[in-house]
N, C-alpha and C positions, 0 to 999 in steps of 0.2 A: 181490511183482511191480510192485503198482501203484505203492508209495512209489518203485522204482526207476527205472521210465517215466515220472515226474515230474523227479525228479532228473538224469533224460536230455535230458527236455526243455526245464528249464532251465536245463542248462548250452550245450546244443547253439546256443539262440536266443541267449547271450550275445552280445554285441558282440565281444568280442575273438573267439572260435571265429569268427567269421563273418569278422571283419578277416583270420585266418591263411588260411584256405579263400580267399577272395577273391588272399592275397598268395599265395599256392600257384601258383594259376592263371595268374594275371601271369606268376611267376615263369616256370614252366615257356615260356609263350610267348614270354617273353624269352629266354628259352633257345636253343629252336629259331632264333630270330632273328638271337641271335649267333652262334650254328652254322653258317648259312648266312651270312651276311658274313665268318665267316672263313675255310669251306671256298670260295668263290664269290669273294671279293672279296682278300681280305688274304693267304691261302695262293698265287692265280696271280701274286701280285705279287712275293712275296718268292720264289719259284721263274723267274720273269723275272730279278728284282734278279741273282740269283746263278748267272743260265745258262742257263735254263731248265729246270733243275729241278722235276719232278711229283711233291712228297710225297706223294700217296697214290699212287703208287707204287713207295714205298719199302716193300720187302720183306726178311726175313730167311728163309730155309727152312731147317730144321731138319728132315730125315726128311721126315716126312708131314703138318708142323705149322708156318703162316707165320704168323710175326711182324709185325705190319703198324706198321712204327715211324711211316709216314706221317698215318698216325689215329690214334697218339695225339697225335703233333705239334700236330693240328689238333686234337685236345679241350685239350692245353696251350694253345693260342693260347685258346680258347675260355675257359678255368676263366681266365685271366690278364684278358682283357676284360672277363670279367661283373664279375672281382673290381673293375678299377680301376674299371666305371661304377660299382658299389655304394658304394667309396669316397666319390668325388666326390659320387654322391647324400646318403650321412650328410655329408660335410660343408658341402653347398649348405643341406641340411637344420638342423645345427646354428648355421651360417650365422641365415639365417632365425630359427630359433626365437630366438638369442640376443638376432637384432634387436628382435624383439615385444617379449621382454620390455624390455626397456631401455627401449621406446616405453610402455608398461604402467607401469613404473616412475616415468619420466617423468611420466604423466600423475595416478598418482597420490600419487605424493610431493609431503608436505607441507614448507611452509619451516620451516627454523632459526629455534626462536623468538629477538625481539631481545634482545642485552644491553644492560644498564643503559644504555652509552653511548648506543645507536642506538635507543634506543627515546626518552631527552634530547631528540638530536637529531630525531627522528622530529616528536614536541612543538613543539622551536620553531620546525623547518618551516611547518608547520599553525599556526603561531602568525604566522610571516610572511606568510604565503598573506593570512590575515583582514587 
């Protein structure tokens, strides 16, 4: 049992597990922000544009059940906005990563060895300077 507890402790304090936990918490908070943005800003604007329609009131009643189409549409918009923002963040991070790699490669780049002609010209130049 002690072995399992030790292994669990090693697993739980690894950086990747902690990073994942932080990402889940931030993702949940971001989801709430996007949901509020869609419900309180986007959907009312779309409703005004298409003639004052309130999407939240879109419902289909079947016997004793109600199908809330408006709520579903808000969730679809939530998903689209979240997916778009994540896509843009990944693109930006990828661009920054490539730029950083280029800078690191430029700093560590070793100049190509000189050809025989270049060596000879370098020697002639140095002799002329003297």
